[in-house]
N, C-alpha and C positions, 0 to 999 in steps of 0.2 A: 516520500510523499507526505504531504502536510497532514498534520492532525493525527498521525498514527501513534504518536507518543501518548495520547490521552486515552487511558482506560480501555485498552484493547479488549478486556473481558466484556465490558458493557456492549461493545460492538458485536462481539460474537454471540452474546445472548440475544440481542435484538434480532439477529438473523433467524432465530427460532420462530418468532412471530411472523417474520416476513415469509418464510417458506410455508409455514402452516396456513397462513391466509391465502397464499398463492394456490395451494391445492384446491381451494374452493372456487377459484376464478378461472381455471384453465378452459372451461367450457365456452368462455366468451371469445376465444381466439382461434377457433377451429378453422375459420376461413383462410387465415394466413398460411396454415399448413397445407390446405387444399390448393391454394394459389401456387405454392412451391411445387407441389406434385403435378399439377396441371401443366405448369410451364416446363417442368422437367421432361414431360412426355413429348414435347414438340421437337421440331428438327433443329432449332437453334434459338438463340436469344431474340425475343421480340421486345425491343425497347422503343416502339413507335409512340407509346403514350408517355408524355412528359410527366415526371413525378418529382416531388420534393421529399428527400430523405430526412428523417429525424435521427440525429446521432447524439448520444448522451455520454458524457465523461465526468470524472470526478474533478473537484476543485472549483476555481473561479476563472472567468474568461479574462484574457489580456485586453488591454485597452484597444489595440489595433486589430482585434478579432474581426470586426466588420469588413475591414479592408482586405484581410487575408481570405476571409470567407467569400468575398466578391470575386477575388482572383480564382479561387478554387471552383466557384460556380461557373465561371467562364469556361474553364477546362472541362468540367463535368457535363455541362450542357452540350458541348461539342462532341465529347467522347461517348456519353451515356444517355443523353437526352434527360438529364436529371440535374437538380440543384440539391444542396444540402444545408440544413440548419444545424449548427453546432450548439448544443445545449449543455449546461453544466449543473451538476449536483453539488452544491456547496459543501464544504467540509463540516459545517454545522449540522449535526444530526443527520449525517448522510445515509446511515443505514436505514432509518425510517423512511426517508425520501426515496431511496432506491427501491425499497419494498413496495411503496405506494405506486411507483411507476410500473412495476412488474405485475401488480395485482389489480390495477384499475382497468386494464384493457386499453389503455391509451396507446394510440399508434406510435410505435417506436421501431426504428429499423436497425439500429446498431447501438449497443450499450457496453460499457466497460465491464470487464470481469477480472477477478483475481482469486487465487486460492484463499488468500487471507480475508477476502470479502464475500465468501460463501459460494464461490462458483460451483463446487461439487454439489452442494446441497440444493441450490436452485436448479441445476441441471437434472438432478435426480427427481425433482418434483415437477419437471416439465415446463420450466420457465422459458427455455430456449428451443429454437428449431435445430434439429440435427443438420450438420453441414456436409455430411458424407456425399450426398448426391448433388448438392448445389456447387460444391467446389470444382470438380472436374469439368462441369458444363459451363458455369458462368464465371469462374475465376481459375482457369487452368494454370496461369503463370504463378499465381499465389499457391496453388496446390503443389506445384513442383518446387517452389522456392523454399517452403518450410520443410525441413528434414523429416523423414518418416518417424524417427524416434520421438520427435516433438509432437507430431500428430498423435502418436500413441499415448503420450503423456496427457494430452487433452481429452482423451476418451473417457467417458463415463458410461458404464454398462455397455461397452463396445461401440459407442457412438461418439462422434466429434461434435462438441457443442460450442467451442470457442476457437478463434484463431490465436495460437500461442505466440508469445514474443520470441524472436530468434536471436536477440542480442544477449550474449552471455555477460553477466555482471554479478557482483556481490552486493547485497543490501544488508550485510551484517552491520551491527551497531558499532558505535564508537564514541569516544569523548570528543566534542567539538569545543574549542576554547580560544580565547584571545591570547595568542602567542606573544604579541607585543607587550601586553601587560605582564605576562609571565616573566619575560626577559627584563622588563623595567624594574620589577620588584623582586627579582630573583626567587621566583616561586617554583615548586617542584613540578615536573612534567607529569600530567595525569596518566598513569599507567596501571592503576588499580583503584579500588574503592577508597583505600586509605590516602593515596597520593592525590586523588581527585578532591577529596574532602580538604586536604591541606591546601590545595590550590584555591578552592572556594573560600577557605578561611583567609587566605592572603588577599583575595579580592575584596572581601568584606572589610578587612582592616585598612587597606590602602586606598580603596575607592568606595567610600561608604554610601555615596549616592547612587551606586549601581547595584542592582540585584545580581548576585553572583550566578544564579542558576535560572534559566528561562524555563517556564512550563512546569516547574516543580519536580518532585521525585518521580522516578520511573521504575516501578516494581518489576516489570518484565525484564528490563535490562539489568537491574540489580540481581535478579535470579540467574540471568545468563552468566554472570560473573561469579556466582556463589554456589549454585547447584547444577549448572550446566545442563539445562533441559534439552531434549532432542527436538523440541518445537514449541510453538506458542499454545500450550495446552490450556483449555478453559477449565472452569469449575474448581480452581485451586488444585488441580492434579499436576503431577510432574513425573517424568521418567528421564533418566540421563541418556545421553547419546550412546555411551558405552554399554549400558544395561537397559535397553528400551522396554524389556518385559517386566522390569521391576517398577511398576507404576505405583506411586504412593500419593497421599494427600499432603500438599504443601500448606494449604490453609489450616490454621490452627496448630501447626507444628512449632517446635522451638525455633527452627530456621525462619519461619514466617514471623514469629514474634521479634526475633532479632532484627530482621529487615525493617519491620515497622518502627522499631526503636531507633534505627538509623534515620528513618524519615522524620521522626519526631525531633531528634537531635538537630538535624539540618534545618528543620522549620524553625525551631527555637533560636537558632543562630541567625535567622533572618536571611537565609539563602534565597528565598522566593517570597512573593507577595502573599499576604494572608487571604487575599481574594482570588487565589490561584484557580479554584474550581469554577469561577465565573469569568476568568480571563478570556477575552474574545480574540486578542491579537496572537498570532501564531508565534511560537518560540523562535523560529528562524528570523522573523522580522524584529523580534525583541533584541536579538543579538546584532543584526545588521543595523538597527536603528540606535544602538548604543544604550539600550535600557538594561541589558543583561550581558554577562561575560561568557557564558558557557551553556551547552546543551548536554544532557545525559542521554544522548540518543543520536540516531541518524547514520546513514550509510555513506560510503565514499563519494558517490555521485552527488548526493545532496550537499555534502561538505563542499565539493567543488562549485556547485551552484551558489551556495552561500558565500564562498570565498570570492568568486568573481564579482558578485554584487557588492560585497564589502569593499573590495579593492576599488571598484568604480566610484563608490560613494565616499570612501575614506582611504585614500592612497597610502596614508601613513599607518594604517592599522594592518594587522596580520593575524589570520586565523591558522590554527593547526588542528591536527586530527590524530587520535590514537585509536586504531581499530581494536575491537574486542577480540577478534581471532588471534591477534598477536599475543594476547594475554592468555587465552584459552589453549592455544596450540593447534587449532584446526579451524577451517572455514567450510561452509556449504554454499555453493553457488545458487543463484535464484532459479527456481523451477521455471520452465517455460510457461506455466500457467500462472506465474506470479503477476503477469500483465496479459491481457487479452481483450478481444471483442467478440461478442455474441450477437445473434439475431434473435430478438424476443419473439415469442409466439404471436404477439400482437402486431408484428410487422406486416403491413399491406404490400411491401415491396421487397421480399427477401432476395429475389434474383438480382435486382439492381443494387441492393445493399451489399451483397458479397462482391459484385463487380466493382463497386466504388471502393470497397475496402482493399481490393486488389490494387487499385490505383494508388491509394494512400501508402501502401507498403512497398510496392515494387516499381512505381513510376517515380523517377528522380525529381521531376518538377513538382508533382503533388507532395511528395515526401518532404522535400526541403522547404517548400512554402509553409507547410503545417508544423514543421519542427523549428524553423529558424526565422520565418517571416519573409519579407521581401529584401532580396539582396540589393545593397546600395541605399536602402532606407533603414532597415533594422540591423543589418550586419554587412560585413565585408569578409572576403577570404584573403588572407595574407600568408603566402607561402604554405598553403594547405591548412592554415589555422583559422578557426572562427574568431572574428573580432566584432564585438558589439559596438554599435554606433551610439555614442552618448553613454548614459548610465541607466541603472534599473528604474530610475524615476522618470527620466526623459524619454526613454525608449519604450514604445508601446507594444513591443513584442520581443522580449528577451529570449534567449536560447531555451527551447522546449517550453515556451510559455503556455502552449495549449495543453500541456500535460499529455502529449502523444507518446507516452512511454511504450505503449503496446505496439505501435507500428514503426518503431525504430528499425532502420535497415543498416546493418554494419557497413554495407558498401557505400552508403551515401552520408554517413554520419560525419559531422564536423565538430571538432573540439577546440576549445581555446588552449593556449599554451599551458595554462595552469592545470589542464587535465592530464598532462604528461605525468604529473605526480600521482593521479588516480590510477592511470595505467600501470605505473610502477607498483602501486598497492595491489592491484589486481594480479600482476605477475607474481608478487610475493604470496598472495593468497592461493594462487594456483598450485604453489609448491606444498601447501598444507591442506589442500582441498579434500573433502570427504563427501560421499553422496548424501543428498537430503533424503532422510528416511521418513520424514513427517508429511511432506506435501501431498503424497499420494493417498492419504487417509481421508475418507469422506464420511463424516459422522451422519447418522440417521437418528434424529431426536424425536421421532414420532411418539415413542412410548413415554416420553417425559417432557413434552412441550409445555404442559401446564405448569409443571414444577420449574422449568427454565424461566418462564415469564415471571413467576413469583420471586425466583432467585435474583433476577435482574433488578427488581425494585429494591430488594434487601441490600444488594451490593451497592447500588447508587446511594442509598440512605446511610449505610453503616460502614462499608468498606472504603469507599472513595475518600472520605475525610481522614480515615486512618492512614491511607497510603500517602496522603499529603501532609501528615504530621499535625493535623488540626484537632486531634482528640487528646485531651490532657492526660488521662490515664490509659496508656496503651494496652496494658494487660486486661483491664476491665472492658475496654472497647473491643478488643479481639474476642473476648469471651462472649460479649453481647452479640457481636456479629455472628459468631459460630452458632449460638442458640437460635437466632433468627433464621440463619441459613439452613440449619437442620430442620427447623419447623417448615421451611419452604420446600423441603424435599431434596436437600443436597446429597444425602447419602444414597438415595435411589439413583440420582443423576450420575454420581461418581461410579457407582457399581455398574450401571448400564454402559457408561462411556468406556470404562476399563475393559468390559467384555468385548466391545466392538474393536477397541484398540488391539487387543491380543489376537482377535480373529484376523484383523488386517495384517499383523505381523506374520501370522501363520500363512496366509494366502500369498504374501510377498516374500516368503522364505527369509525373513529377517530374524536373525538369532539375537 
């Protein structure tokens, strides 16, 4: 998903303000819950009143969205006496925008959720309606379609607040790079930090007008390959997958300093633009557009998407992918709550919303329209394979252009031939798969929300430039950041977070 590579910590910190503010706004949305309860007491669904549903997802809309939306509305009007407006929360400052949507009381019927985007925290604070009673009455097919273990994963304090994704995939990171340039200049294959740096050196030397690395350094992925954390821990904390109880502070450590020195070295070599913190164009597009040669991030499916678009625009180019799990020796599949959709408390139409989402996920016509566009206009099916008509510039609705990751249905999914390689990667990852021990953890930051807000500002001002190699004296810069972070309350935050983490491990019987 786009934009995840930029400062994951900042996103997680902003969620504190989001949920804190939400707690004071839940009183505005009582009627929606009452509506659901009242409707649930009747003999059956009453859809006699025509409604327009408001659905919000992440990203940016495809060019042909109005055409697809019109087709969907023809179906929904006939089936549910409803129309739907697909709205988007752009990647720019999306955590703040998401918070505002959930705290303003604005009528919203369906909204994207993810464990990495604060699903557990928002659910705990009452942002979403429980679905336990709505599902069997208004979406029985959906209720039966999602396996019970996945429903259990979606539960927060015993209640279901999101419809989880049923498509099994891996979103583990990996190096994405121009393989045609690697072969042309006989460069090493990126299979480690050292070999990736050697590849970038070769690009800089042989193609000087090309920035070797799009979007700059990625500290989270650097950590994945050097300290092997069990998850995307915030506040500079880390714990290895093999020893999750031994949580320590990464920020300020020797390992942290060494990582920042690598970032500085790469920045000095000119691997990315000095204006990287203000870069508006997504790293994916920088590679596809020929402005950069590689990405220090992204998962197999994103690689396939980039590869398809690159092949369409530049048939003589070739991208390649080196998954991090092959380097680490194990992989964890995406949790079912890695993508999902919830009904906010502010929804005036929760019954119709869940009925519509059932259509998106279980009805082939709805599903394929919203995942692939209009057959014969946006795509064709050739021997069971998806084939885009035109290229990513001329086609107004490329594959999964709506970002409908949450309602993917394995029975209806179409893949281009290039995806066979991704399936092969998934099959290999299945052989080294381990359970995800991190995604079930739901942090409660009530006790330190003020400190989190202060730490967010400190991190933006002092840590972000360090992570992009823009601070001349790395040691002095790290020392200054740590002083400011401690003054903001870092040690209190880390202590409370560690306490909750250990309690979670105890409750989950994770040794």
